[in-house]
PDB file of the backbone (N, CA, C, O) and the ligand in Angstrom, with CONECT records:
HET     ZN  A 101       1
ATOM      1  N   UNK A   1     100.179 121.212 122.860  1.00  0.00           N
ATOM      2  CA  UNK A   1      99.634 120.203 123.767  1.00  0.00           C
ATOM      3  C   UNK A   1      98.179 120.485 124.119  1.00  0.00           C
ATOM      4  O   UNK A   1      97.490 119.610 124.644  1.00  0.00           O
ATOM      5  N   UNK A   2      97.706 121.686 123.838  1.00  0.00           N
ATOM      6  CA  UNK A   2      96.357 122.034 124.252  1.00  0.00           C
ATOM      7  C   UNK A   2      95.301 121.235 123.503  1.00  0.00           C
ATOM      8  O   UNK A   2      94.151 121.169 123.937  1.00  0.00           O
ATOM      9  N   UNK A   3      95.679 120.627 122.380  1.00  0.00           N
ATOM     10  CA  UNK A   3      94.702 119.855 121.627  1.00  0.00           C
ATOM     11  C   UNK A   3      94.541 118.438 122.173  1.00  0.00           C
ATOM     12  O   UNK A   3      93.666 117.691 121.734  1.00  0.00           O
ATOM     13  N   UNK A   4      95.393 118.076 123.135  1.00  0.00           N
ATOM     14  CA  UNK A   4      95.296 116.727 123.683  1.00  0.00           C
ATOM     15  C   UNK A   4      94.111 116.604 124.639  1.00  0.00           C
ATOM     16  O   UNK A   4      93.859 117.484 125.462  1.00  0.00           O
ATOM     17  N   UNK A   5      93.402 115.505 124.509  1.00  0.00           N
ATOM     18  CA  UNK A   5      92.417 115.142 125.512  1.00  0.00           C
ATOM     19  C   UNK A   5      93.119 114.303 126.569  1.00  0.00           C
ATOM     20  O   UNK A   5      94.124 113.654 126.281  1.00  0.00           O
ATOM     21  N   UNK A   6      92.603 114.311 127.773  1.00  0.00           N
ATOM     22  CA  UNK A   6      93.172 113.491 128.836  1.00  0.00           C
ATOM     23  C   UNK A   6      92.140 112.465 129.268  1.00  0.00           C
ATOM     24  O   UNK A   6      90.977 112.797 129.496  1.00  0.00           O
ATOM     25  N   UNK A   7      92.575 111.218 129.379  1.00  0.00           N
ATOM     26  CA  UNK A   7      91.657 110.141 129.747  1.00  0.00           C
ATOM     27  C   UNK A   7      91.055 110.381 131.131  1.00  0.00           C
ATOM     28  O   UNK A   7      91.695 110.978 131.996  1.00  0.00           O
ATOM     29  N   UNK A   8      89.816 109.913 131.336  1.00  0.00           N
ATOM     30  CA  UNK A   8      89.150 110.120 132.629  1.00  0.00           C
ATOM     31  C   UNK A   8      89.989 109.567 133.777  1.00  0.00           C
ATOM     32  O   UNK A   8      90.545 108.474 133.675  1.00  0.00           O
ATOM     33  N   UNK A   9      90.079 110.325 134.871  1.00  0.00           N
ATOM     34  CA  UNK A   9      90.785 109.921 136.089  1.00  0.00           C
ATOM     35  C   UNK A   9      92.295 109.825 135.915  1.00  0.00           C
ATOM     36  O   UNK A   9      92.988 109.324 136.801  1.00  0.00           O
ATOM     37  N   UNK A  10      92.812 110.298 134.786  1.00  0.00           N
ATOM     38  CA  UNK A  10      94.262 110.272 134.586  1.00  0.00           C
ATOM     39  C   UNK A  10      94.894 111.632 134.819  1.00  0.00           C
ATOM     40  O   UNK A  10      96.111 111.735 134.975  1.00  0.00           O
ATOM     41  N   UNK A  11      94.080 112.675 134.845  1.00  0.00           N
ATOM     42  CA  UNK A  11      94.627 114.023 134.807  1.00  0.00           C
ATOM     43  C   UNK A  11      95.518 114.335 136.011  1.00  0.00           C
ATOM     44  O   UNK A  11      96.595 114.911 135.858  1.00  0.00           O
ATOM     45  N   UNK A  12      95.064 113.952 137.211  1.00  0.00           N
ATOM     46  CA  UNK A  12      95.841 114.296 138.404  1.00  0.00           C
ATOM     47  C   UNK A  12      97.213 113.625 138.374  1.00  0.00           C
ATOM     48  O   UNK A  12      98.222 114.258 138.686  1.00  0.00           O
ATOM     49  N   UNK A  13      97.252 112.360 138.002  1.00  0.00           N
ATOM     50  CA  UNK A  13      98.529 111.647 137.958  1.00  0.00           C
ATOM     51  C   UNK A  13      99.456 112.219 136.898  1.00  0.00           C
ATOM     52  O   UNK A  13     100.666 112.312 137.108  1.00  0.00           O
ATOM     53  N   UNK A  14      98.888 112.601 135.761  1.00  0.00           N
ATOM     54  CA  UNK A  14      99.727 113.175 134.708  1.00  0.00           C
ATOM     55  C   UNK A  14     100.349 114.473 135.201  1.00  0.00           C
ATOM     56  O   UNK A  14     101.519 114.748 134.935  1.00  0.00           O
ATOM     57  N   UNK A  15      99.563 115.270 135.921  1.00  0.00           N
ATOM     58  CA  UNK A  15     100.113 116.512 136.474  1.00  0.00           C
ATOM     59  C   UNK A  15     101.208 116.222 137.495  1.00  0.00           C
ATOM     60  O   UNK A  15     102.217 116.925 137.548  1.00  0.00           O
ATOM     61  N   UNK A  16     101.007 115.189 138.300  1.00  0.00           N
ATOM     62  CA  UNK A  16     101.992 114.868 139.338  1.00  0.00           C
ATOM     63  C   UNK A  16     103.248 114.236 138.765  1.00  0.00           C
ATOM     64  O   UNK A  16     104.360 114.584 139.162  1.00  0.00           O
ATOM     65  N   UNK A  17     103.076 113.318 137.842  1.00  0.00           N
ATOM     66  CA  UNK A  17     104.224 112.576 137.317  1.00  0.00           C
ATOM     67  C   UNK A  17     104.852 113.238 136.102  1.00  0.00           C
ATOM     68  O   UNK A  17     106.036 113.051 135.821  1.00  0.00           O
ATOM     69  N   UNK A  18     104.052 114.010 135.387  1.00  0.00           N
ATOM     70  CA  UNK A  18     104.572 114.690 134.221  1.00  0.00           C
ATOM     71  C   UNK A  18     104.898 113.772 133.057  1.00  0.00           C
ATOM     72  O   UNK A  18     105.615 114.164 132.136  1.00  0.00           O
ATOM     73  N   UNK A  19     104.374 112.549 133.093  1.00  0.00           N
ATOM     74  CA  UNK A  19     104.643 111.602 132.024  1.00  0.00           C
ATOM     75  C   UNK A  19     103.317 111.076 131.507  1.00  0.00           C
ATOM     76  O   UNK A  19     102.429 110.726 132.285  1.00  0.00           O
ATOM     77  N   UNK A  20     103.191 111.024 130.188  1.00  0.00           N
ATOM     78  CA  UNK A  20     101.959 110.499 129.621  1.00  0.00           C
ATOM     79  C   UNK A  20     102.263 109.803 128.305  1.00  0.00           C
ATOM     80  O   UNK A  20     103.203 110.157 127.595  1.00  0.00           O
ATOM     81  N   UNK A  21     101.460 108.824 128.004  1.00  0.00           N
ATOM     82  CA  UNK A  21     101.503 108.198 126.688  1.00  0.00           C
ATOM     83  C   UNK A  21     100.310 108.699 125.908  1.00  0.00           C
ATOM     84  O   UNK A  21      99.216 108.847 126.453  1.00  0.00           O
ATOM     85  N   UNK A  22     100.521 108.960 124.634  1.00  0.00           N
ATOM     86  CA  UNK A  22      99.444 109.488 123.819  1.00  0.00           C
ATOM     87  C   UNK A  22      99.013 108.431 122.807  1.00  0.00           C
ATOM     88  O   UNK A  22      99.825 107.920 122.035  1.00  0.00           O
ATOM     89  N   UNK A  23      97.733 108.120 122.825  1.00  0.00           N
ATOM     90  CA  UNK A  23      97.153 107.202 121.852  1.00  0.00           C
ATOM     91  C   UNK A  23      96.038 107.951 121.137  1.00  0.00           C
ATOM     92  O   UNK A  23      95.026 108.304 121.742  1.00  0.00           O
ATOM     93  N   UNK A  24      96.231 108.190 119.853  1.00  0.00           N
ATOM     94  CA  UNK A  24      95.220 108.870 119.034  1.00  0.00           C
ATOM     95  C   UNK A  24      94.733 110.162 119.689  1.00  0.00           C
ATOM     96  O   UNK A  24      93.532 110.393 119.831  1.00  0.00           O
ATOM     97  N   UNK A  25      95.692 110.994 120.083  1.00  0.00           N
ATOM     98  CA  UNK A  25      95.420 112.332 120.623  1.00  0.00           C
ATOM     99  C   UNK A  25      94.795 112.329 122.015  1.00  0.00           C
ATOM    100  O   UNK A  25      94.301 113.362 122.468  1.00  0.00           O
ATOM    101  N   UNK A  26      94.809 111.191 122.697  1.00  0.00           N
ATOM    102  CA  UNK A  26      94.330 111.136 124.071  1.00  0.00           C
ATOM    103  C   UNK A  26      95.513 110.767 124.964  1.00  0.00           C
ATOM    104  O   UNK A  26      96.227 109.802 124.691  1.00  0.00           O
ATOM    105  N   UNK A  27      95.718 111.547 126.042  1.00  0.00           N
ATOM    106  CA  UNK A  27      96.849 111.321 126.936  1.00  0.00           C
ATOM    107  C   UNK A  27      96.451 110.390 128.071  1.00  0.00           C
ATOM    108  O   UNK A  27      95.386 110.528 128.673  1.00  0.00           O
ATOM    109  N   UNK A  28      97.339 109.435 128.347  1.00  0.00           N
ATOM    110  CA  UNK A  28      97.110 108.469 129.421  1.00  0.00           C
ATOM    111  C   UNK A  28      98.255 108.531 130.415  1.00  0.00           C
ATOM    112  O   UNK A  28      99.419 108.693 130.046  1.00  0.00           O
ATOM    113  N   UNK A  29      97.894 108.399 131.690  1.00  0.00           N
ATOM    114  CA  UNK A  29      98.907 108.361 132.737  1.00  0.00           C
ATOM    115  C   UNK A  29      99.767 107.108 132.579  1.00  0.00           C
ATOM    116  O   UNK A  29      99.252 106.009 132.372  1.00  0.00           O
ATOM    117  N   UNK A  30     101.066 107.286 132.677  1.00  0.00           N
ATOM    118  CA  UNK A  30     101.986 106.163 132.453  1.00  0.00           C
ATOM    119  C   UNK A  30     101.822 105.065 133.501  1.00  0.00           C
ATOM    120  O   UNK A  30     102.182 103.914 133.250  1.00  0.00           O
ATOM    121  N   UNK A  31     101.281 105.408 134.676  1.00  0.00           N
ATOM    122  CA  UNK A  31     101.123 104.397 135.723  1.00  0.00           C
ATOM    123  C   UNK A  31      99.831 103.601 135.569  1.00  0.00           C
ATOM    124  O   UNK A  31      99.667 102.558 136.201  1.00  0.00           O
ATOM    125  N   UNK A  32      98.923 104.081 134.742  1.00  0.00           N
ATOM    126  CA  UNK A  32      97.614 103.421 134.643  1.00  0.00           C
ATOM    127  C   UNK A  32      97.459 102.570 133.391  1.00  0.00           C
ATOM    128  O   UNK A  32      96.481 101.834 133.257  1.00  0.00           O
ATOM    129  N   UNK A  33      98.410 102.666 132.481  1.00  0.00           N
ATOM    130  CA  UNK A  33      98.314 101.837 131.290  1.00  0.00           C
ATOM    131  C   UNK A  33      98.834 100.433 131.600  1.00  0.00           C
ATOM    132  O   UNK A  33      99.566 100.222 132.567  1.00  0.00           O
ATOM    133  N   UNK A  34      98.441  99.490 130.765  1.00  0.00           N
ATOM    134  CA  UNK A  34      98.911  98.118 130.907  1.00  0.00           C
ATOM    135  C   UNK A  34     100.097  97.910 129.985  1.00  0.00           C
ATOM    136  O   UNK A  34     100.053  98.282 128.812  1.00  0.00           O
ATOM    137  N   UNK A  35     101.152  97.319 130.512  1.00  0.00           N
ATOM    138  CA  UNK A  35     102.314  97.026 129.666  1.00  0.00           C
ATOM    139  C   UNK A  35     102.163  95.626 129.087  1.00  0.00           C
ATOM    140  O   UNK A  35     102.035  94.645 129.820  1.00  0.00           O
ATOM    141  N   UNK A  36     102.182  95.552 127.770  1.00  0.00           N
ATOM    142  CA  UNK A  36     102.067  94.264 127.095  1.00  0.00           C
ATOM    143  C   UNK A  36     103.464  93.823 126.658  1.00  0.00           C
ATOM    144  O   UNK A  36     104.114  94.480 125.844  1.00  0.00           O
ATOM    145  N   UNK A  37     103.901  92.719 127.206  1.00  0.00           N
ATOM    146  CA  UNK A  37     105.235  92.221 126.853  1.00  0.00           C
ATOM    147  C   UNK A  37     105.101  91.048 125.889  1.00  0.00           C
ATOM    148  O   UNK A  37     104.244  90.183 126.066  1.00  0.00           O
ATOM    149  N   UNK A  38     105.937  91.027 124.890  1.00  0.00           N
ATOM    150  CA  UNK A  38     106.001  89.905 123.960  1.00  0.00           C
ATOM    151  C   UNK A  38     104.682  89.643 123.246  1.00  0.00           C
ATOM    152  O   UNK A  38     104.364  88.502 122.912  1.00  0.00           O
ATOM    153  N   UNK A  39     103.930  90.690 123.018  1.00  0.00           N
ATOM    154  CA  UNK A  39     102.709  90.519 122.237  1.00  0.00           C
ATOM    155  C   UNK A  39     103.036  90.541 120.757  1.00  0.00           C
ATOM    156  O   UNK A  39     103.940  91.250 120.315  1.00  0.00           O
ATOM    157  N   UNK A  40     102.293  89.760 120.003  1.00  0.00           N
ATOM    158  CA  UNK A  40     102.472  89.774 118.555  1.00  0.00           C
ATOM    159  C   UNK A  40     102.049  91.141 118.020  1.00  0.00           C
ATOM    160  O   UNK A  40     101.032  91.682 118.455  1.00  0.00           O
ATOM    161  N   UNK A  41     102.816  91.711 117.080  1.00  0.00           N
ATOM    162  CA  UNK A  41     102.485  93.056 116.572  1.00  0.00           C
ATOM    163  C   UNK A  41     101.097  93.144 115.943  1.00  0.00           C
ATOM    164  O   UNK A  41     100.512  94.225 115.884  1.00  0.00           O
ATOM    165  N   UNK A  42     100.569  92.016 115.473  1.00  0.00           N
ATOM    166  CA  UNK A  42      99.251  92.026 114.835  1.00  0.00           C
ATOM    167  C   UNK A  42      98.115  91.738 115.810  1.00  0.00           C
ATOM    168  O   UNK A  42      96.951  91.701 115.410  1.00  0.00           O
ATOM    169  N   UNK A  43      98.437  91.537 117.065  1.00  0.00           N
ATOM    170  CA  UNK A  43      97.383  91.245 118.037  1.00  0.00           C
ATOM    171  C   UNK A  43      96.381  92.387 118.101  1.00  0.00           C
ATOM    172  O   UNK A  43      96.749  93.560 118.034  1.00  0.00           O
ATOM    173  N   UNK A  44      95.113  92.027 118.230  1.00  0.00           N
ATOM    174  CA  UNK A  44      94.053  93.042 118.309  1.00  0.00           C
ATOM    175  C   UNK A  44      94.004  93.670 119.686  1.00  0.00           C
ATOM    176  O   UNK A  44      94.143  92.997 120.707  1.00  0.00           O
ATOM    177  N   UNK A  45      93.805  94.959 119.689  1.00  0.00           N
ATOM    178  CA  UNK A  45      93.487  95.677 120.916  1.00  0.00           C
ATOM    179  C   UNK A  45      92.203  96.415 120.595  1.00  0.00           C
ATOM    180  O   UNK A  45      92.143  97.168 119.624  1.00  0.00           O
ATOM    181  N   UNK A  46      91.177  96.205 121.403  1.00  0.00           N
ATOM    182  CA  UNK A  46      89.857  96.701 121.013  1.00  0.00           C
ATOM    183  C   UNK A  46      89.071  97.203 122.213  1.00  0.00           C
ATOM    184  O   UNK A  46      89.416  96.948 123.367  1.00  0.00           O
ATOM    185  N   UNK A  47      88.001  97.929 121.899  1.00  0.00           N
ATOM    186  CA  UNK A  47      87.122  98.481 122.926  1.00  0.00           C
ATOM    187  C   UNK A  47      85.918  97.571 123.095  1.00  0.00           C
ATOM    188  O   UNK A  47      85.361  97.071 122.117  1.00  0.00           O
ATOM    189  N   UNK A  48      85.521  97.360 124.341  1.00  0.00           N
ATOM    190  CA  UNK A  48      84.340  96.531 124.597  1.00  0.00           C
ATOM    191  C   UNK A  48      83.044  97.263 124.281  1.00  0.00           C
ATOM    192  O   UNK A  48      82.002  96.637 124.087  1.00  0.00           O
ATOM    193  N   UNK A  49      83.111  98.602 124.230  1.00  0.00           N
ATOM    194  CA  UNK A  49      81.885  99.395 124.119  1.00  0.00           C
ATOM    195  C   UNK A  49      81.594  99.917 122.720  1.00  0.00           C
ATOM    196  O   UNK A  49      80.441 100.207 122.400  1.00  0.00           O
ATOM    197  N   UNK A  50      82.625 100.044 121.876  1.00  0.00           N
ATOM    198  CA  UNK A  50      82.393 100.588 120.539  1.00  0.00           C
ATOM    199  C   UNK A  50      83.250  99.827 119.536  1.00  0.00           C
ATOM    200  O   UNK A  50      83.792  98.768 119.854  1.00  0.00           O
ATOM    201  N   UNK A  51      83.372 100.364 118.329  1.00  0.00           N
ATOM    202  CA  UNK A  51      84.079  99.656 117.262  1.00  0.00           C
ATOM    203  C   UNK A  51      85.564  99.967 117.197  1.00  0.00           C
ATOM    204  O   UNK A  51      86.255  99.502 116.290  1.00  0.00           O
ATOM    205  N   UNK A  52      86.065 100.753 118.151  1.00  0.00           N
ATOM    206  CA  UNK A  52      87.484 101.111 118.104  1.00  0.00           C
ATOM    207  C   UNK A  52      88.343  99.861 118.188  1.00  0.00           C
ATOM    208  O   UNK A  52      88.110  98.969 119.004  1.00  0.00           O
ATOM    209  N   UNK A  53      89.342  99.828 117.319  1.00  0.00           N
ATOM    210  CA  UNK A  53      90.254  98.695 117.321  1.00  0.00           C
ATOM    211  C   UNK A  53      91.579  99.139 116.738  1.00  0.00           C
ATOM    212  O   UNK A  53      91.619  99.960 115.822  1.00  0.00           O
ATOM    213  N   UNK A  54      92.658  98.598 117.268  1.00  0.00           N
ATOM    214  CA  UNK A  54      93.964  98.872 116.708  1.00  0.00           C
ATOM    215  C   UNK A  54      94.805  97.617 116.851  1.00  0.00           C
ATOM    216  O   UNK A  54      94.304  96.577 117.280  1.00  0.00           O
ATOM    217  N   UNK A  55      96.054  97.706 116.503  1.00  0.00           N
ATOM    218  CA  UNK A  55      96.938  96.568 116.695  1.00  0.00           C
ATOM    219  C   UNK A  55      98.033  96.957 117.675  1.00  0.00           C
ATOM    220  O   UNK A  55      98.308  98.139 117.883  1.00  0.00           O
ATOM    221  N   UNK A  56      98.645  95.957 118.268  1.00  0.00           N
ATOM    222  CA  UNK A  56      99.695  96.204 119.253  1.00  0.00           C
ATOM    223  C   UNK A  56     100.806  97.072 118.658  1.00  0.00           C
ATOM    224  O   UNK A  56     101.374  97.918 119.347  1.00  0.00           O
ATOM    225  N   UNK A  57     101.108  96.860 117.389  1.00  0.00           N
ATOM    226  CA  UNK A  57     102.222  97.596 116.788  1.00  0.00           C
ATOM    227  C   UNK A  57     101.961  99.092 116.681  1.00  0.00           C
ATOM    228  O   UNK A  57     102.903  99.870 116.529  1.00  0.00           O
ATOM    229  N   UNK A  58     100.699  99.511 116.756  1.00  0.00           N
ATOM    230  CA  UNK A  58     100.380 100.936 116.649  1.00  0.00           C
ATOM    231  C   UNK A  58     100.299 101.636 118.002  1.00  0.00           C
ATOM    232  O   UNK A  58     100.083 102.847 118.060  1.00  0.00           O
ATOM    233  N   UNK A  59     100.467 100.896 119.073  1.00  0.00           N
ATOM    234  CA  UNK A  59     100.420 101.499 120.406  1.00  0.00           C
ATOM    235  C   UNK A  59     101.784 102.078 120.764  1.00  0.00           C
ATOM    236  O   UNK A  59     102.792 101.710 120.160  1.00  0.00           O
ATOM    237  N   UNK A  60     101.824 102.990 121.752  1.00  0.00           N
ATOM    238  CA  UNK A  60     103.112 103.591 122.135  1.00  0.00           C
ATOM    239  C   UNK A  60     104.077 102.548 122.692  1.00  0.00           C
ATOM    240  O   UNK A  60     103.679 101.601 123.370  1.00  0.00           O
ATOM    241  N   UNK A  61     105.334 102.750 122.390  1.00  0.00           N
ATOM    242  CA  UNK A  61     106.379 101.873 122.905  1.00  0.00           C
ATOM    243  C   UNK A  61     107.222 102.651 123.905  1.00  0.00           C
ATOM    244  O   UNK A  61     107.914 103.593 123.519  1.00  0.00           O
ATOM    245  N   UNK A  62     107.180 102.280 125.179  1.00  0.00           N
ATOM    246  CA  UNK A  62     108.095 102.934 126.129  1.00  0.00           C
ATOM    247  C   UNK A  62     109.523 102.588 125.743  1.00  0.00           C
ATOM    248  O   UNK A  62     109.793 101.492 125.251  1.00  0.00           O
ATOM    249  N   UNK A  63     110.430 103.515 125.966  1.00  0.00           N
ATOM    250  CA  UNK A  63     111.797 103.233 125.523  1.00  0.00           C
ATOM    251  C   UNK A  63     112.602 102.431 126.541  1.00  0.00           C
ATOM    252  O   UNK A  63     113.801 102.222 126.358  1.00  0.00           O
ATOM    253  N   UNK A  64     111.947 101.978 127.618  1.00  0.00           N
ATOM    254  CA  UNK A  64     112.689 101.268 128.661  1.00  0.00           C
ATOM    255  C   UNK A  64     112.797  99.771 128.409  1.00  0.00           C
ATOM    256  O   UNK A  64     113.769  99.150 128.839  1.00  0.00           O
ATOM    257  N   UNK A  65     111.835  99.181 127.729  1.00  0.00           N
ATOM    258  CA  UNK A  65     111.884  97.732 127.513  1.00  0.00           C
ATOM    259  C   UNK A  65     111.168  97.400 126.211  1.00  0.00           C
ATOM    260  O   UNK A  65     110.900  98.286 125.399  1.00  0.00           O
ATOM    261  N   UNK A  66     110.861  96.129 126.015  1.00  0.00           N
ATOM    262  CA  UNK A  66     110.246  95.706 124.762  1.00  0.00           C
ATOM    263  C   UNK A  66     108.727  95.802 124.756  1.00  0.00           C
ATOM    264  O   UNK A  66     108.085  95.426 123.775  1.00  0.00           O
ATOM    265  N   UNK A  67     108.158  96.293 125.822  1.00  0.00           N
ATOM    266  CA  UNK A  67     106.706  96.270 125.915  1.00  0.00           C
ATOM    267  C   UNK A  67     106.065  97.415 125.131  1.00  0.00           C
ATOM    268  O   UNK A  67     106.712  98.399 124.771  1.00  0.00           O
ATOM    269  N   UNK A  68     104.789  97.246 124.887  1.00  0.00           N
ATOM    270  CA  UNK A  68     103.985  98.348 124.385  1.00  0.00           C
ATOM    271  C   UNK A  68     102.946  98.636 125.458  1.00  0.00           C
ATOM    272  O   UNK A  68     102.693  97.795 126.320  1.00  0.00           O
ATOM    273  N   UNK A  69     102.344  99.815 125.411  1.00  0.00           N
ATOM    274  CA  UNK A  69     101.381 100.152 126.446  1.00  0.00           C
ATOM    275  C   UNK A  69      99.962 100.139 125.890  1.00  0.00           C
ATOM    276  O   UNK A  69      99.686 100.660 124.809  1.00  0.00           O
ATOM    277  N   UNK A  70      99.078  99.526 126.664  1.00  0.00           N
ATOM    278  CA  UNK A  70      97.668  99.467 126.300  1.00  0.00           C
ATOM    279  C   UNK A  70      96.895 100.403 127.210  1.00  0.00           C
ATOM    280  O   UNK A  70      96.948 100.257 128.431  1.00  0.00           O
ATOM    281  N   UNK A  71      96.172 101.368 126.635  1.00  0.00           N
ATOM    282  CA  UNK A  71      95.389 102.277 127.480  1.00  0.00           C
ATOM    283  C   UNK A  71      94.253 101.515 128.158  1.00  0.00           C
ATOM    284  O   UNK A  71      93.758 100.530 127.610  1.00  0.00           O
ATOM    285  N   UNK A  72      93.839 101.955 129.333  1.00  0.00           N
ATOM    286  CA  UNK A  72      92.716 101.290 129.987  1.00  0.00           C
ATOM    287  C   UNK A  72      91.381 101.770 129.431  1.00  0.00           C
ATOM    288  O   UNK A  72      90.388 101.044 129.453  1.00  0.00           O
ATOM    289  N   UNK A  73      91.373 103.019 128.928  1.00  0.00           N
ATOM    290  CA  UNK A  73      90.148 103.585 128.379  1.00  0.00           C
ATOM    291  C   UNK A  73      90.311 103.798 126.875  1.00  0.00           C
ATOM    292  O   UNK A  73      91.370 104.217 126.407  1.00  0.00           O
ATOM    293  N   UNK A  74      89.253 103.506 126.131  1.00  0.00           N
ATOM    294  CA  UNK A  74      89.266 103.632 124.675  1.00  0.00           C
ATOM    295  C   UNK A  74      89.336 105.104 124.257  1.00  0.00           C
ATOM    296  O   UNK A  74      88.535 105.906 124.738  1.00  0.00           O
ATOM    297  N   UNK A  75      90.273 105.484 123.374  1.00  0.00           N
ATOM    298  CA  UNK A  75      90.378 106.885 122.966  1.00  0.00           C
ATOM    299  C   UNK A  75      89.135 107.400 122.233  1.00  0.00           C
ATOM    300  O   UNK A  75      88.762 108.562 122.393  1.00  0.00           O
ATOM    301  N   UNK A  76      88.502 106.557 121.442  1.00  0.00           N
ATOM    302  CA  UNK A  76      87.282 107.001 120.753  1.00  0.00           C
ATOM    303  C   UNK A  76      86.177 107.321 121.750  1.00  0.00           C
ATOM    304  O   UNK A  76      85.453 108.303 121.590  1.00  0.00           O
ATOM    305  N   UNK A  77      86.051 106.490 122.775  1.00  0.00           N
ATOM    306  CA  UNK A  77      85.023 106.747 123.786  1.00  0.00           C
ATOM    307  C   UNK A  77      85.354 108.001 124.592  1.00  0.00           C
ATOM    308  O   UNK A  77      84.457 108.772 124.933  1.00  0.00           O
ATOM    309  N   UNK A  78      86.645 108.213 124.900  1.00  0.00           N
ATOM    310  CA  UNK A  78      87.034 109.422 125.623  1.00  0.00           C
ATOM    311  C   UNK A  78      86.606 110.656 124.834  1.00  0.00           C
ATOM    312  O   UNK A  78      86.114 111.626 125.411  1.00  0.00           O
ATOM    313  N   UNK A  79      86.794 110.620 123.501  1.00  0.00           N
ATOM    314  CA  UNK A  79      86.439 111.767 122.660  1.00  0.00           C
ATOM    315  C   UNK A  79      84.939 112.030 122.665  1.00  0.00           C
ATOM    316  O   UNK A  79      84.504 113.161 122.449  1.00  0.00           O
ATOM    317  N   UNK A  80      84.155 110.999 122.908  1.00  0.00           N
ATOM    318  CA  UNK A  80      82.697 111.168 122.971  1.00  0.00           C
ATOM    319  C   UNK A  80      82.207 111.389 124.394  1.00  0.00           C
ATOM    320  O   UNK A  80      81.007 111.539 124.627  1.00  0.00           O
ATOM    321  N   UNK A  81      83.144 111.409 125.354  1.00  0.00           N
ATOM    322  CA  UNK A  81      82.747 111.585 126.739  1.00  0.00           C
ATOM    323  C   UNK A  81      82.158 110.335 127.358  1.00  0.00           C
ATOM    324  O   UNK A  81      81.422 110.411 128.342  1.00  0.00           O
ATOM    325  N   UNK A  82      82.480 109.175 126.781  1.00  0.00           N
ATOM    326  CA  UNK A  82      81.973 107.918 127.316  1.00  0.00           C
ATOM    327  C   UNK A  82      83.126 107.118 127.917  1.00  0.00           C
ATOM    328  O   UNK A  82      84.295 107.468 127.755  1.00  0.00           O
ATOM    329  N   UNK A  83      82.775 106.040 128.614  1.00  0.00           N
ATOM    330  CA  UNK A  83      83.791 105.166 129.167  1.00  0.00           C
ATOM    331  C   UNK A  83      83.782 103.853 128.393  1.00  0.00           C
ATOM    332  O   UNK A  83      82.782 103.135 128.376  1.00  0.00           O
ATOM    333  N   UNK A  84      84.904 103.549 127.755  1.00  0.00           N
ATOM    334  CA  UNK A  84      85.026 102.282 127.050  1.00  0.00           C
ATOM    335  C   UNK A  84      86.274 101.572 127.521  1.00  0.00           C
ATOM    336  O   UNK A  84      87.361 102.150 127.519  1.00  0.00           O
ATOM    337  N   UNK A  85      86.128 100.331 127.922  1.00  0.00           N
ATOM    338  CA  UNK A  85      87.274  99.609 128.469  1.00  0.00           C
ATOM    339  C   UNK A  85      87.965  98.803 127.380  1.00  0.00           C
ATOM    340  O   UNK A  85      87.324  98.089 126.607  1.00  0.00           O
ATOM    341  N   UNK A  86      89.280  98.932 127.337  1.00  0.00           N
ATOM    342  CA  UNK A  86      90.073  98.318 126.281  1.00  0.00           C
ATOM    343  C   UNK A  86      90.507  96.911 126.683  1.00  0.00           C
ATOM    344  O   UNK A  86      90.922  96.665 127.816  1.00  0.00           O
ATOM    345  N   UNK A  87      90.402  96.015 125.738  1.00  0.00           N
ATOM    346  CA  UNK A  87      90.853  94.630 125.936  1.00  0.00           C
ATOM    347  C   UNK A  87      91.820  94.264 124.815  1.00  0.00           C
ATOM    348  O   UNK A  87      91.883  94.939 123.788  1.00  0.00           O
ATOM    349  N   UNK A  88      92.564  93.197 125.023  1.00  0.00           N
ATOM    350  CA  UNK A  88      93.459  92.738 123.970  1.00  0.00           C
ATOM    351  C   UNK A  88      93.361  91.232 123.835  1.00  0.00           C
ATOM    352  O   UNK A  88      93.011  90.524 124.779  1.00  0.00           O
ATOM    353  N   UNK A  89      93.676  90.762 122.648  1.00  0.00           N
ATOM    354  CA  UNK A  89      93.709  89.324 122.409  1.00  0.00           C
ATOM    355  C   UNK A  89      95.120  88.933 121.990  1.00  0.00           C
ATOM    356  O   UNK A  89      95.651  89.481 121.024  1.00  0.00           O
ATOM    357  N   UNK A  90      95.723  88.008 122.691  1.00  0.00           N
ATOM    358  CA  UNK A  90      97.091  87.593 122.350  1.00  0.00           C
ATOM    359  C   UNK A  90      97.096  86.671 121.132  1.00  0.00           C
ATOM    360  O   UNK A  90      97.473  85.502 121.220  1.00  0.00           O
ATOM    361  N   UNK A  91      96.671  87.218 120.004  1.00  0.00           N
ATOM    362  CA  UNK A  91      96.597  86.433 118.776  1.00  0.00           C
ATOM    363  C   UNK A  91      97.969  85.927 118.350  1.00  0.00           C
ATOM    364  O   UNK A  91      98.958  86.658 118.413  1.00  0.00           O
ATOM    365  N   UNK A  92      98.021  84.688 117.922  1.00  0.00           N
ATOM    366  CA  UNK A  92      99.247  84.110 117.382  1.00  0.00           C
ATOM    367  C   UNK A  92     100.374  84.069 118.411  1.00  0.00           C
ATOM    368  O   UNK A  92     101.553  84.069 118.058  1.00  0.00           O
ATOM    369  N   UNK A  93      99.994  84.036 119.684  1.00  0.00           N
ATOM    370  CA  UNK A  93     101.023  83.986 120.720  1.00  0.00           C
ATOM    371  C   UNK A  93     101.846  82.704 120.611  1.00  0.00           C
ATOM    372  O   UNK A  93     103.024  82.685 120.970  1.00  0.00           O
ATOM    373  N   UNK A  94     101.231  81.650 120.121  1.00  0.00           N
ATOM    374  CA  UNK A  94     101.966  80.379 120.063  1.00  0.00           C
ATOM    375  C   UNK A  94     103.101  80.431 119.043  1.00  0.00           C
ATOM    376  O   UNK A  94     104.034  79.630 119.105  1.00  0.00           O
ATOM    377  N   UNK A  95     103.020  81.380 118.100  1.00  0.00           N
ATOM    378  CA  UNK A  95     104.130  81.500 117.144  1.00  0.00           C
ATOM    379  C   UNK A  95     105.404  81.981 117.818  1.00  0.00           C
ATOM    380  O   UNK A  95     106.506  81.776 117.309  1.00  0.00           O
ATOM    381  N   UNK A  96     105.241  82.627 118.978  1.00  0.00           N
ATOM    382  CA  UNK A  96     106.403  83.159 119.679  1.00  0.00           C
ATOM    383  C   UNK A  96     107.201  82.065 120.372  1.00  0.00           C
ATOM    384  O   UNK A  96     108.385  82.236 120.663  1.00  0.00           O
ATOM    385  N   UNK A  97     106.544  80.943 120.634  1.00  0.00           N
ATOM    386  CA  UNK A  97     107.237  79.887 121.402  1.00  0.00           C
ATOM    387  C   UNK A  97     108.284  79.197 120.564  1.00  0.00           C
ATOM    388  O   UNK A  97     108.960  78.288 121.045  1.00  0.00           O
TER     389      UNK A  97
HETATM  390 ZN    ZN A 101      85.299 102.740 122.706  1.00  0.00          ZN2+
END
């Protein structure tokens, strides 16, 4: 676990709660991530500050429900010591209807 980076401002909560989601070797507090429900697996999740991008299907899946978790901070930016805010686009959401 020593190789894991911890997202900014998440460390105290992770120590208190003992639960974290890991996205690309960066640990996020389970209470600070966004739960995406019923998102299309191909939907883009991207950073506003850099070129980091992934898809919903590659994000961690909590075992409690059908959601996936979206980190609030971009893992690539965390690795560079920067702050990058993650956004998502509900692409093809109308196919779900
Ligand atoms: Zn970024």
